[in-house]
C-alpha positions as a printed Julia matrix, in Angstrom:
97×3 Matrix{Float64}:
 -45.03  -62.17  101.32
 -45.64  -62.43   97.73
 -45.93  -59.47   94.9
 -49.06  -58.79   95.37
 -49.1   -58.83   99.51
 -45.48  -56.55   99.42
 -46.66  -54.27   96.03
 -50.63  -53.42   98.59
 -48.01  -52.82  101.54
 -45.71  -50.37   99.34
 -48.68  -48.83   98.29
 -49.96  -47.45  101.01
 -46.58  -47.56  102.76
 -46.32  -44.83   99.74
 -50.16  -42.6   100.54
 -49.39  -42.57  103.55
 -45.87  -40.84  103.26
 -47.32  -38.45  100.67
 -50.4   -37.65  103.79
 -47.42  -37.29  106.4
 -45.55  -34.39  104.83
 -49.68  -33.47  103.75
 -49.06  -33.04   99.97
 -51.44  -33.64   96.5
 -50.76  -36.67   94.62
 -50.64  -33.87   91.85
 -48.02  -32.01   94.2
 -46.1   -35.02   94.41
 -45.85  -35.75   90.49
 -44.89  -31.58   89.43
 -41.92  -32.32   92.2
 -40.75  -35.79   90.85
 -41.2   -34.34   86.79
 -43.96  -37.31   86.11
 -48.25  -36.95   85.61
 -50.53  -37.28   88.43
 -51.59  -40.67   86.91
 -48.03  -42.28   88.04
 -48.56  -41.46   91.51
 -52.0   -42.76   91.73
 -50.69  -46.09   90.09
 -47.84  -46.35   92.67
 -50.69  -45.68   95.5
 -53.27  -47.97   94.48
 -51.58  -50.62   93.82
 -51.49  -50.82   90.06
 -47.4   -50.04   89.2
 -45.48  -52.33   88.03
 -42.25  -53.23   89.64
 -40.47  -51.36   87.39
 -42.18  -48.45   87.28
 -42.14  -48.32   90.73
 -37.63  -48.69   90.3
 -36.9   -45.35   88.38
 -38.6   -43.04   90.94
 -38.04  -44.74   94.3
 -34.55  -41.9    94.27
 -37.39  -38.65   93.64
 -39.63  -40.14   95.56
 -37.01  -40.51   98.67
 -36.19  -36.76   98.3
 -39.78  -35.79   98.4
 -40.53  -37.89  101.87
 -37.01  -36.86  103.08
 -36.04  -40.92  103.4
 -33.71  -43.15  102.83
 -33.77  -45.89   99.76
 -32.89  -48.41  101.55
 -36.54  -48.02  103.46
 -37.77  -49.95   99.92
 -36.54  -52.74  100.92
 -35.92  -52.7   104.6
 -39.07  -51.37  105.46
 -41.51  -53.14  103.72
 -40.12  -56.51  104.08
 -37.22  -56.64  106.4
 -39.79  -56.12  109.22
 -42.8   -57.72  109.12
 -41.3   -61.22  110.84
 -39.89  -58.58  114.03
 -43.12  -56.7   113.52
 -41.78  -53.15  113.63
 -40.78  -50.82  110.57
 -38.54  -47.46  109.47
 -40.14  -44.29  109.91
 -39.25  -41.75  107.66
 -36.13  -41.5   108.56
 -35.0   -45.46  107.8
 -35.01  -45.49  111.46
 -36.36  -48.77  113.06
 -39.94  -48.42  115.11
 -41.82  -50.84  116.34
 -46.13  -50.32  115.15
 -46.74  -50.31  118.97
 -44.76  -46.78  118.86
 -46.99  -46.08  115.79
 -50.3   -44.08  115.42
């Protein structure tokens, strides 16, 4: 997976997590102490890798996921057709809705 594909996948997963918690971008921004534009950039692939790194722990707390999700859930499961659910447990793509 190249860097562009990885950013797209992270952005999509972050958006899905936020929506699954029924949170607005503004609410997430308030919860982690950033401007709403930061959340928008993270969910729209515009954030740099460095920009994302600084927000991993606060986002994990808001979305109730483990920090390793950003590595394991996005990268390592591509080849075996599964992903991590929000708790960090492996879940096959066929189990996802």
